[in-house]
N, C-alpha and C positions, 0 to 999 in steps of 0.2 A: 343410658346416659340421661341424666336430669335434665342439663340444659340442653334447650335444644334453639337455634337460630336460623336465620336468614338473613344472608352475607352479599350484597350485591359489589361486584367487582369491575370497576371500568378498567380493563385490559390495556394497558399503554406499552407491554412490549409489543414489540413488533412480529412477533413468532407466536401468536395467538394459539395456533394449533399443540404447541411446544406448553404451555403455557396450560390449554387442556390437557392434556397429559398428565401435569405435573399433578394438576388437582384429582383428576380421574384415579392416583394412588394413594390420595391423602384417606387415609381409614376412617378421618373424621366426618369425611362427605358422603352422606348420606342419597344426593340429587346434586347434578347442574342441568341448568336451562340457557340455553343462548335466546336473549331476550332483545327486543326491541328499546330506543331510547337512548341514552348518554352511558347506560350503565354494561350491558355488552352479556355479562353473566349474571346470573342468580343461584347462590348454593345456598344447600339448605344442609345445615351441619347438626353433629349432636356430640358435644363433649363433657367430662364427667365435673369439670371444677372449669372456674371461671380463669384461673392462671392457666388453663389448655386453652379454653376459648382465646385467651390473650396472647398466647403463643402462636396461635392458629393466625389469629389476624395478622401476626409479625410476619409469618411467612409469606401470608395473600398480599400483604403490601410490595413487597419486590416485585409482583406485576401487575400494580395498580394499585387506583386510589377503591376504598370500601366502605362501605355503610353498611352497619350489622343494628340489624335487629333483632331483638331474644322475644322467641313465641312463648308466650304465657299461657293461652288455652287456644284451643284446635276445635270449635265450635262445631263445625264441618270435618269429620276425620277423612283421611284419603278412602276414595271408593270408586269404582270402576260407572262411567257414563249408562244410563240404563238405553237399553238396543228397542229399537222401533217396534210395534209388531206387527206381523205381516199376515195380510188376508190370505 
């Protein structure tokens, strides 16, 4: 999927865990983290077109406010942390 984004979702729905379950079942969602601050959820998504992104954002907006950032480059790709060496 050529379009990758981070979407912050401020969940206004009192059924937080039901919202998380809905997000878990969205195929465009690559990962979702519960975060501190005002947003509540940070969702990483991948879609094929801008219209697909627009439709996804519209679906997410039923659960609260969104803020979308399009990923233009990954200067540090996903990796595992280095484990400390033991003597």
